[in-house]
C-alpha positions in Angstrom: 27.2 109.9 125.7 23.7 109.6 124.1 22.9 113.1 125.3 26.1 114.6 123.6 25.3 112.8 120.5 21.8 114.0 120.3 23.1 117.5 120.7 25.7 117.2 118.1 23.1 115.9 115.6 20.9 118.9 116.5 23.8 121.5 116.0 24.5 120.0 112.5 20.7 120.1 111.6 20.6 123.7 112.3 23.6 124.4 109.7 22.2 122.5 107.0 18.3 122.7 107.4 16.4 126.0 106.4 13.5 126.5 108.9 10.8 129.1 108.4 11.3 132.4 110.4 9.6 131.9 113.7 8.7 135.7 113.7 6.7 135.3 110.5 4.5 132.3 111.6 4.0 133.6 115.3 0.3 133.5 116.1 -1.9 136.1 117.7 -4.2 134.8 120.4 -7.9 135.1 119.5 -10.6 134.7 122.3 -14.0 133.2 121.7 -17.1 135.3 121.6 -18.5 136.3 124.9 -20.9 134.0 127.0 -21.0 135.1 130.6 -22.6 131.9 131.7 -20.4 129.2 129.9 -17.4 128.5 132.3 -14.2 126.4 132.0 -13.6 124.7 135.4 -10.1 123.4 136.1 -10.3 120.7 139.0 -7.6 119.6 141.4 -7.0 116.6 139.5 -5.9 118.9 136.6 -9.0 117.9 134.4 -11.0 120.7 132.8 -14.7 120.6 132.2 -16.9 123.2 130.4 -20.1 124.0 132.3 -23.0 126.5 132.4 -23.1 128.3 135.7 -26.6 128.6 136.8 -26.1 131.0 139.7 -27.2 134.7 139.1 -24.8 136.1 141.7 -22.1 134.8 144.0 -22.2 135.6 147.6 -18.8 136.5 148.8 -17.6 137.5 152.3 -14.5 140.0 152.5 -12.9 141.7 155.5 -15.1 144.6 154.7 -18.3 143.0 154.6 -20.5 140.7 152.5 -21.0 141.1 148.7 -23.3 139.9 146.2 -21.4 139.9 142.9 -23.5 139.3 139.6 -22.2 136.2 137.9 -22.2 138.0 134.6 -19.6 140.5 135.9 -17.2 137.6 137.0 -14.3 136.7 134.6 -12.4 134.4 136.7 -12.4 132.9 140.2 -9.2 131.5 141.8 -10.4 129.1 144.6 -8.5 129.2 147.8 -7.6 126.1 150.1 -10.8 124.1 151.3 -10.1 121.2 153.4 -13.0 119.2 154.9 -13.4 118.5 158.4 -12.8 114.8 157.8 -9.4 115.4 156.0 -8.4 117.9 158.8 -8.9 115.0 161.3 -6.9 112.5 159.0 -4.0 115.0 158.6 -3.8 115.7 162.3 -3.8 112.0 163.1 -1.3 111.2 160.4 1.1 114.0 161.5 1.1 112.6 165.1 1.7 109.0 163.7 5.0 110.3 162.2 6.4 110.2 165.7 5.3 106.6 166.3 8.2 104.2 166.8 6.6 101.6 164.6 8.1 101.9 161.2 5.0 100.4 159.6 2.7 102.9 161.3 4.8 106.3 160.5 5.4 104.9 157.1 1.6 104.6 156.5 1.2 108.0 158.0 3.9 109.5 155.5 2.1 107.7 152.5 -1.1 109.2 153.5 0.1 112.7 154.0 1.9 112.6 150.6 -1.3 111.5 148.9 -3.1 114.6 150.3 -0.4 116.8 148.9 -1.7 120.6 149.1 -4.1 119.7 151.7 -1.3 118.2 154.1 1.3 120.8 153.0 0.6 123.6 155.5 0.2 121.4 158.4 3.5 119.7 157.4 5.2 122.9 157.5 3.9 123.8 161.1 4.8 120.2 162.1 8.4 121.0 161.3 8.4 123.0 164.5 7.1 120.2 166.6 8.9 119.5 169.9 8.7 116.0 168.9 11.9 115.6 167.0 10.8 112.7 165.0 7.6 114.4 163.9 9.6 117.4 163.1 12.5 115.5 161.1 9.9 113.4 159.2 7.5 116.3 158.5 10.6 118.1 156.8 11.5 115.3 154.8 7.9 115.1 153.4 7.8 118.9 152.9 11.0 118.6 150.8 9.6 115.5 148.8 6.5 117.4 147.9 8.4 120.3 146.6 10.4 118.1 144.4 7.4 116.5 142.9 4.7 119.5 142.7 5.0 123.0 141.7 5.2 125.4 144.6 2.2 127.2 143.4 0.2 124.0 143.6 1.3 123.5 147.3 1.2 127.1 148.8 -2.6 127.6 148.0 -4.0 130.8 149.7 -6.9 130.3 152.2 -8.9 133.0 150.4 -10.8 133.2 147.1 -10.0 135.6 144.5 -12.7 136.9 142.2 -11.7 138.8 139.0 -14.0 141.3 137.3 -13.2 143.6 134.4 -12.3 146.5 136.9 -11.1 144.8 140.2 -9.8 141.7 142.0 -11.7 140.8 145.2 -10.2 138.7 147.8 -12.5 136.8 150.2 -14.5 133.7 150.6 -17.3 132.3 148.6 -20.1 131.5 151.4 -21.5 128.5 149.5 -19.8 125.0 149.3 -21.2 124.2 146.0 -22.4 126.2 142.9 -25.3 125.1 140.7 -24.1 124.3 137.1 -25.4 122.5 134.1 -23.5 120.0 132.0 -24.3 119.1 128.3 -24.1 115.5 129.0 -25.4 115.1 132.6 -27.8 118.2 133.1 -27.9 120.0 136.4 -25.0 119.1 138.6 -23.5 120.6 141.9 -20.1 122.1 141.5 -18.3 121.2 144.7 -15.8 124.1 145.2 -13.4 121.8 147.3 -12.7 120.0 144.1 -12.0 123.2 142.1 -8.9 125.3 141.4 -10.1 128.0 139.0 -13.3 128.9 137.2 -12.9 131.0 134.0 -15.5 132.5 131.9 -15.5 131.6 128.2 -14.6 135.1 127.5 -11.4 134.8 129.2 -10.9 131.0 129.2 -8.2 129.1 127.6 -6.8 130.9 124.5 -7.8 129.6 121.1 -5.0 130.5 118.6 -5.5 130.9 114.9 -2.6 129.7 112.7 -0.8 128.2 115.8 2.6 126.9 114.8 3.1 123.3 114.3 5.0 121.3 117.0 8.6 121.8 116.4 9.8 118.9 118.5 12.8 120.5 120.3 13.1 124.2 120.4 16.7 124.9 119.2 15.7 126.6 116.0 14.3 129.4 118.0 17.6 130.2 119.8 17.8 133.5 118.0 14.5 134.7 119.3 15.2 135.5 123.0 12.5 137.2 124.7 9.7 136.3 122.1 6.7 134.4 122.8 5.1 131.7 120.5 2.0 129.5 120.4 2.4 126.0 119.3 0.0 123.3 118.6 1.1 120.1 120.4 0.1 116.7 121.4 1.4 115.7 124.7 3.7 112.7 125.1 5.7 111.2 127.9 8.3 109.2 125.9 11.1 112.1 125.1 13.7 113.7 127.3 13.3 116.9 129.1 15.9 118.8 131.3 14.4 121.3 133.9 11.1 122.2 135.5 9.1 125.1 134.1 12.1 126.4 132.3 13.7 123.8 130.1 16.8 123.4 128.1 16.3 124.2 124.3 17.1 120.6 123.4 14.1 119.3 125.6 11.2 118.0 123.7 8.3 120.5 123.9 5.4 117.8 123.9 7.0 116.2 126.9 7.7 119.5 128.8 4.1 120.4 128.3 2.9 117.2 130.0 5.6 117.8 132.7 4.1 121.3 133.4 0.4 120.1 133.4 -0.6 122.0 130.5 -1.4 118.9 128.3 -2.1 115.2 129.3 -0.5 112.4 127.3 -2.3 112.2 124.0 -4.0 115.4 124.4 -3.9 118.1 121.7 -3.8 121.8 122.6 -2.0 125.1 122.5 1.1 125.6 124.4 2.5 129.1 125.1 6.3 129.3 125.1 8.9 132.1 125.8 12.4 131.7 124.6 15.0 132.5 127.1 18.8 133.0 126.7 21.8 131.1 128.3 20.4 129.6 131.7 21.9 127.8 134.5 20.7 125.3 137.3 18.0 123.5 135.6 16.0 121.6 138.3 14.8 117.9 137.8 11.4 117.0 139.1 8.8 114.1 138.8 5.4 115.6 138.3 2.2 114.6 136.1 3.8 111.1 135.3 7.0 112.7 133.6 10.3 112.7 135.2 12.6 115.5 134.0 16.4 115.6 134.6 18.6 118.3 136.3 21.3 120.2 134.2 23.9 122.7 135.2 23.7 125.1 132.4 22.8 125.4 128.9 23.0 127.9 126.0 19.3 128.5 125.6 16.2 127.7 127.4 12.5 127.9 127.0 9.6 128.6 129.4 6.3 126.7 129.3 3.4 128.9 130.6 0.8 127.3 133.0 -2.7 127.3 131.5 -3.6 130.2 133.7 -0.5 132.3 132.6 
């Protein structure tokens, strides 16, 4: 009932309120000046830090041999899956414990595997084919739980690294376990690659947008702009309703959807890239980044929140 009432008020608001044309205030992305050594590093806990990379080159092993790629030529590095020997043993031991008849032991193993998320996901998928029926069944249940609470692209991480330059994308593996970097606050620090998702040079880093549109709250006023992309200045919050995952109903709150997608943290201000979509069916609910969204069968309009790397 509350959801219908909220939509009724929203529809009335569209009739009586004159909004500025979104096509007039749409912003063009403007990127910062080039500085090949300053990088934005996105860590596996979704935090982002800015560092100065001290490596002159990156040693990179590919299927065609070893390369030494000048750091100044690199625009972005997508880090592949890295699992320590210690975690491999923990995962293997926990998967074996899923077959334990003791409820306490197999539930403790399941809790550990869920906490390891993307590190445990490939092993759990393999364990679904186990000849031990309890291991197989419980592994499948854990895989489905991870899918419900984490975006698939965060679970199915390639084994290889991908280095982007201005002219190519090269797949392989960085031979070093850490890179040398410098923090403004802490001085020289080791950058442990097992903790990193992406490294982006300042020249291709997070988009800074001039004249970004103020947060509209809900997106209903953009219903007539299907297919268009806008940039909004938003402060993340977790206190409003959202329906969907990645793609949200137009009456979902943008600031909460941005947190749900991992683009912003609660209370963090930043630029959110949004594309307006037409009538959409089967909005999927999920719990991620501390926000629970609800499912919904269909709605007359939707919007997509782009990930930071998009």
